N, C-alpha and C positions, 0 to 999 in steps of 0.2 A: 298363480295366486299372488295378489298384490299385498305386500307387507309394508306397513307404515313404520316410521322411525321408533315408535313406542310399542311395537309388537315383535313377537318372535314366532318362527315357524319350527315345529318339531314333528317327528314321526313317531307314532306309537304303534308298534306291531305292524309297521308298513303303511299305516294310514296317517295322512298329514293333518295337522291341526294348527290353528293360529291362536296365540294367547297374548295377553298383555305382558310387557317386559317385566321381569321380576317374579314371574310365575314359578311355582314349585312342582315337584312330582305329584304331590297331593292334588294340586289344582288340575293338572292334566288328566289324572285318573278320574276325577269327577266329570270332566268334560267328555272324555273319550269313552267312559264306561268300559274300559278295557278289562278283559278277564284277569282277575287278581285276587289272591287270598291274603288277608291281613298278615303283616309281618313276614311276608316272603320276599325273596331277593328281586330287585329290579336292576337291569343292566342299562347303563347310559353310555352311549358312544358320542364323542364330540363331533366326528366327521359326518358329513351328510352322505347319503347313499351315492350321490354323483361323484363325490371325491373318492369314495371307496372303490367305485367301479374302475377308476383310472389305474389302480394298482393291481387289478386282477390279472393273473397269469395262469391260473389253474381252472379247469372246467370239469364238471362231472357229467358224463354221458350215460344216460339210463336206457337199457334195452330189455327186452323180455327175458334175456338170460342173465341179467344182472348189470351192475354199474361198474364202469371203469373211468379213469381220469386221465386227462392229458395236461401237459404243461407246455406253454409256449416257449420256444427257444429264443425267438427274437420278435417281440411284439411290434417293432417298428418296420419289419420287413413287409413287402407287399402282401404276401400270403398271410402274415400275422395280422396285419390291419384288416384284410378281407374277412378273416375269421372273427376278429373282435367286433366288427360292425354287422356281420350277417349270420352269426352262429345260430340264432333262433330260427332262421329260415330252413335249417337243415333238420329240424325236428319233423318226424313223420317220414323221412326218407328211408326207403327199404334197402336191404342188401341187394345190390344189382348183380354183383358177381363175387365169387370167392374161389381162391386157389390156395395151395399149400403155402405160397409166398405172401399173399396179401388178400384183403377183402375191400370192397368198395361200396359206399352208400351213394345213391343218386338215381338218375341224373338230375342236374339242375343247371341253370344258367349262371355264370359267374364272370366277373371282369378279370380274366387272367390272360397271359400271353403264353400259349403252349410252346414248349421246346421240343425239337425233334431228336434231341440227344438221348442216348442210352445212359442212364444214371445208376449209381450205386446207392442202395438204401440199407440202413441198419435195421435190425429187428426193432419193432415198435415205433418206427418213424411214422409221422402223420403228414400227409401232403394233399394238395389238390392235383388232379390229373384230368386231362381233356381227351375223351374218347374220339378217335379220328381227328385229333388236334382241333376240335371244334369247341369253343368256349361255352356254347349252349348245351353241350353234352358233358359238363364237368361232373366229377365224382370226388367224394371225400374218401381217400384211400388210407388204409392202415396196414403197415408192413408187419407180417407175422414172423419173418426171419430175414437174415441178411441175404440180399440178392441184387441182381441188376435187372433193369427193365426199361422199356420206353413207354411211359404213361402219358406223355404229353404234359409233363409237369412244368411249371414255370421255372425260370432260372434259379430262384431262391430255394427251389426243391422243398425238402422237409421243413415245416415251420413249427412242428411240435413233436412231443414224444409221449407215448403212453407210460404213465408213471405208477399207476396202481390198477389192480383188476385185470392184469394182462391175460390171465387164463380165459377171461370172457371172450377175447378175440378168437379163440380156437373153438368156442362153442357156438358161435353165430353162424347162421346159414341163410339161405334166400327167403326163408319164412319170417325172418326177423327184420326189425326196423329200429330207428332211433325214436324212443318214446319222448324224451325231453333232454335238454341240455341246461345245466345250471352253473353259473360262475361261482367260484369259491373265493371268499375273501381271504387275503393274506393277513391274518390277525396280528402277526408279529410286527406288522408295519403300522398298525393303528397306534397313534401316539398317546391318545388319552381315552381311557375306558375305565369304568368303575362298576362295581356291583354293590348295591346299598339297600337297606331296608328303611332308610330315613326319608319320610315323605316330605320333610321340609327342605330337601336338597333343591337349590335353585337351578333353573334350567337356562340354557343358552340357545341362541338361534342356531338351527341346524342339528340339534341333538337327535340321535336315534335312540328310542326307548323300547325295551322289551320286557314284558310283564309276565309272560307265561310260556310254557312249552306245550305243544300239541302232540299227543302220542297216538299213532294209529296202530292198533293191535292186530296181530296176525291170526287169521282163521286157522292156521296150522298149529296154533298153540293155545287151545281153549283153556286148559288148566293153568298154564303159566300166565295167560292174560288175566285170569280170575285172581291170581296172586298179586298181579300188578294193580288191579282194581282195589284189592284189600290194602295194599301198601299206600295207595293214594286216596283212601277212603275219605279223608278230610280235605281233599283237593290239593294236596301238596306232597312232595317227597323231600327227604333230608339229604344233604351232602355230607355223608359220614367220612368218605375218602375222596381225595382229589389228587389225581396224578396227571401227567402229560397225555396219557392214553385214555383215561376213563374217569368217571365219577361213579360212586356206588352209594346205595342206601342199605344199611345193615339192619333195618328195623325188623325184617322177617328172617334174619339169619338163623339157621338151624330148622326152619320150616321146610320140609322136603317138598320138591316139585319134580314130576317125572320129566325125562328128556323127551321133547316133542318135535323140535324143529332145528335142522342143521342148515345154517346159512352163513355166508360171510358176515363178519361184524364190521360193516362200514360205519362211517361217521354218523352218529345218531342212532345206531342200532341199540335196542333195549334187549338185554339178555339176563337170564337167571342161572346161577351156578347150581348144578343138580347133584354133584357128588363132591366129596373131599372137603378140605378146609374152606369155610365160607359158604357151605350149602345154604341155599335160600337167599343169598345176597343178590340184589338187583344192580346190574351194571348198565351204564350208558356210555358207549364208545365215543371218544373224541377224535379218533383217527381210524384209518382202516386197519383192522386186526384180522388174523386168519380165523377161519371157522374152527370151532372147538367141540370135541365130544363131551365136554363137561359144561358147556354154556349153551343152553337152549334159547334160541331167539324168539322173543314174544312180541316184538313190535319195533316201530321206528319213529323217531322224532321227526315230524313234518313241519313244525314251526318252533322257533325259539331256541335254535342251537346256540345262539349267543349266550344264553343263560348257562348252558352246559360248559362252555369254555371259560366263563368268567366268575361263576358263583364260588363262594368261599366255603371252606369246611365249617360245618355248623349251621349254615344258612339253609332255608327251605326254599323250594321252587314251586310255584303254582303250576298245576297240571290239569289239562283237559284231555280226556281219553275219547278216542273215536274207534268204535261206537261207544256211547255212554253205557255204563253198567245197568243191567236190568236187576233191580233190587226187589225181591219178593219176601224174604224172611222177615218175620215180625209184623207183616201187614195182613189186613183182612182181604177176603176175596172181593169185597165191594170196592176197596181202595185200588186194587191192581187191575181189575177187569177192564175198566175204560182205558187205562194206560196201555195194556197189552193189545187191546182192540185197535188202538190208534196206530200201532206199528205192525199190524197184521199177524199177531201171535194168538193162536187158539189156546184158551185156558181150559184144562180139565181138572175138576175139583176131586180131591180124594181125602179120606179120613173124615174128620168131623166137619160138618158143613153148616152148623148153626150160625145164628147172627153174631155170636161172639167168637167165631173161629179165628185163629191166628195161624198163619203159615209158618211151618218150622222146617220144611225141607221141600225140595222139588227135583224133578227129573225131566230133561237134563239138568245137571247141576251148575252149568256155566252159561254165561251170557252169550258167548259166540255159538255154542251148540243150540241154544234156544232160538237164536236168530236163524241159524242154518236150517233147523227143522220146522220153524214157524209154528211151534207147538210146545206146551209145557204142562206137565202134570204136577200140581201143587198139593202137598199133603199138609193138613191143618189139624190142630188140637184146640180144645176149648181154652179160652183166655185164662181160666183158672190154673192151667198147667204151665203157663208161661210165667216164670219167676224172674223178677228184676233184682239185681244185686249191685252192691257197691264194693269194690275191691280196695285193698290197702297196699298198692305197689311200693309206696315209700317206706312202710313199716316191715313188709315181708316180700321183698322183690323176687327172690328165688322161688318161693312158694307160690306167689301169684303167677309167675312165669310158668311153673308146672301146671297150675290150674288152667290157665288160658290155653296152653299147648294141648293139654289133655282133652279139652272140650272143643278145640278148633276155633276158639274165640279170637285168635290172632288173625284169622283170615275170614271168619264169618261173624255175623251179628247175633246168631242164635246157636247155642250148643246144647246137645242132648246129654242128660245125666240120669242114668238108670238108678232106681231105688232097690237096694238088695236086702235091707233089714230095717225094721222099725220096732223100737221098744222104749217104754217109759219116756215118751215125749222126745226120743232121740231118733233121728233119721240118718241112716248111713247110705253112702252112695259109692259106686265103683264106676269109673269111666270106661267107655267102650274102646277108646283109643289106647294102643300100647304106648307106654312111655319108657322104652328101654334105655334111652339116653340118661334118664334120671336114676342113676345107681344109688343116689343118696339124696335125702332131703334134710339138710342141716337144720337144727333148731333156730328159729327166728320168730320174734314177736310172740313168745310164749306168754300165756296169761299169768298174772301174779296172784290175784285174790279171788276173782270171780269172772265168769263169762256171762254174757248177756243173751237173752233169748234172741234167736235169729242170727247170731254170729256164726260164721262159717270157719271150720277148722280143718286142718290136714294133719294126719298123724305123721310125725317126723321119724327119722331113723333110730330114735331112742326106743322105739317099740316095734314089735314084729309086723304089725299091720301097716307098715309105712305106705303112704299114698292114699289111705282111706280118707274120704271126705265126709264130714258130718255137720249136722245142725241140730240144735235143741230148741224146743218151743218154750222153755222156761230158763230163768237164770240159774246158775249152778256155781257154788263156791268150792266144789270138790273135784269135779271132773270136767274135761273139755268137751267140745261139741262132738267128738268121735268116741266119747266114753273113756278116753285115756287120761292119765295123769297130766297135769298142766305142763310138766317138763317135756312131755312127749307130743305136745300139741302146738301147732303153729296157727295163729289166727290170721286169716287172709282177707276177711271182708264181712259183709252182713247182708241178709235178705231184707229187702225193703218192706215186704208184707209177709212175715212168717206165718200168719194165720192161713195162708193159701195152702200150706202143707197138710192141714188137718184132714182133707179129703183124699190125700194121696195114700195108696196102698203099696205093699211090697210087690215087686214085679212091674210096677208102673215106671214111667220115666217123666221127669220134669224137663223143661226147656228153659235154658238160662240166657238172659240178656243182661249185658253190663250197662249200668247207668254211670255217666261221667259227670 
């Protein structure tokens, strides 16, 4: 690419672009159309990719049994140079032989000078060896334990050491092979790096820019993946905690998720805590961490690790999930049928099927299970039973949290609310979901002089029916929406069209969607 004196070259998510000198982040986003959500963090690295490659000493080797990493002992040795220049050629090489002492991938041809000496090797040494002392029969050998052997290794012998994932070496057999090899950037050596949300930031020649992370979700964790979809519903996650080992988003903390998937938490692993303090918190690992019986692995970051390493507490990170979520709730059969057909999913209609049908639940309930079965049964109700509401989280944060949790609105866009009593223009509701953790609902945003028709109230702990949800179709200056005194009532929001309740009967259920 020819660059003139008044132009600069930058990389955006690995793609090169040429811009006029003096261009900003906002300019390159317009030109590149890179994935990006407004006000999320963007990472800028000053060094070019070529400069970063020069300092690489660590490599991730991925196999069917998992990933392990090696670190070069001497990059300038003949074997170190051979590895650095040709490591991509070893991708796809199978395990040719394995013994208790070592295993070898290959064969392949390499420019080495085999030695006939018997050499000593430490556990987890990495070396080249020539079978029959023939360079065209070279193997990549990994020592499993301390031993001596005559491998036809060059005089510089071991050029690297396995530093993480060592257990993987003992699981590999002749059915396995090297899937891919990726160099790991030594981030601490990068002199200038920044994470910013300021699109007026000027760019310099050679900048590397990262705007989003790509998350590939695991088929082994369909429920956990669905929680991750809910977490990133708006296209981004929030950095609530930043440590040297991980970042976490606490938005769905206390929302329970079952344990589904036991895996090592390598760099970029996405996991959700399933029990104990921080249940529901989503973590992304920044380094290799051991597998955990309280962290269910739901996916892996496949692009944009730079954002995980450099984003600041309080910043948001743009996210694209693979595969994309299948969103059915709140839509009509006519809206979703062509979408499902285009990806080979059979739609079975259930419940109400009139022209004004709105989908309120489906089976399977998760995207990954729908894709796996290539079929989904969607249950719908008439549009009249779908109620849109506006909530008051600023005025009644604890009560709104209770309401959202009780109806599942923190992870879904539609929640079910059964009607258990109707009297004198008053509608009372009891949630299906148990809310054991809410042992008390303290008074907040209690009405002063009058409640308005359509306002939603929750009975607080000042009355026996704590947790009851109610709505009135008329204004009232004596009692709250649940029929309780004002002091026993917390106002949490309002129904957009209260008149929709007029045709609802006891024993029915309404379906709630929140309007923002």
